[in-house]
Structure formats: structure tokens, C-alpha cells
C-alpha positions in Angstrom: 87.6 106.7 127.8 87.6 106.5 124.0 89.9 103.8 122.3 90.5 104.0 118.9 90.8 101.3 117.0 93.5 101.8 113.8 93.0 98.7 112.2 92.4 100.3 108.5 95.2 102.4 108.4 97.8 99.5 109.5 96.2 97.4 106.8 96.8 100.1 104.2 100.2 100.4 104.9 100.5 96.9 103.8 98.6 97.3 101.4 96.2 94.5 102.3 92.6 94.1 102.1 90.2 93.1 105.0 89.0 90.0 103.2 92.5 88.5 103.1 92.9 89.4 107.0 90.2 87.0 107.2 91.0 84.2 105.7 95.2 84.5 107.2 93.8 84.9 111.1 90.6 82.9 110.7 88.0 85.5 112.0 85.0 86.3 110.2 84.9 89.2 108.2 81.8 91.0 109.3 83.7 90.7 112.9 86.9 92.7 111.6 84.6 94.8 110.1 83.2 95.2 113.2 86.3 95.9 114.6 87.6 98.1 111.7 84.6 100.3 112.1 85.3 100.9 115.9 81.9 99.6 116.5 83.4 96.2 118.1 82.5 96.1 122.6 85.7 94.4 122.6 88.1 92.2 121.3 89.4 89.0 122.2 93.4 88.4 122.9 93.6 85.5 120.7 92.1 87.4 118.2 94.3 90.8 118.4 97.6 88.6 119.0 96.9 87.2 115.1 95.7 90.0 113.8 99.3 91.2 114.8 101.2 87.8 114.0 99.7 88.1 110.7 100.2 92.0 110.3 104.2 91.6 111.9 103.1 94.8 114.2 102.9 95.4 118.0 99.0 95.8 119.5 99.8 100.0 119.8 100.4 100.4 115.9 95.8 99.0 116.0 94.8 100.6 119.5 95.4 103.8 120.9 94.0 105.0 123.8 92.6 108.5 123.6 91.6 110.2 127.4 87.9 111.1 127.4 88.1 114.7 128.2 84.4 114.9 130.0 85.8 112.4 132.3 88.6 114.2 132.8 86.8 117.4 133.8 84.8 115.8 136.4 87.8 114.8 138.4 
């Protein structure tokens, strides 16, 4: 299983910097950077809600599920 984070794409489409999003949603730049690079292990629903509200988007525009090929062949 792999969840791909597309926050960088959503920001680029809106010509917005990560620091601007950080200030707007009240999440540290460090934590958003971890999320943006795909290194996050979890995301609070309240954080996802704040990001989606500010970017005027759906969670599916930020998160994408890509099935793990190795896991699918083991079943």
C-alpha cells in the first residue's frame, strides 16, 4: 500500500508557497514540509480539513492511493 502526497502539485496549481499555507492553516512549516515530501506517517483530519479549506480542494486532490504491486501478487 502506498499513499502518495500531492500537496506540492496542489500548491503549484495555486501558485502558493508552503510558508503561506503554513501561516494560513496554523501548521508549522516543518510539519508541512514533512507532509509535502511524503515522509509523514500520519496526518490529523483537522490538518487535512484546514488544508482543504484553504486550498479550496478535496482530500483526493492531495492524497492518492496507489496499490502496492508486491502485496497484490502475494494474495
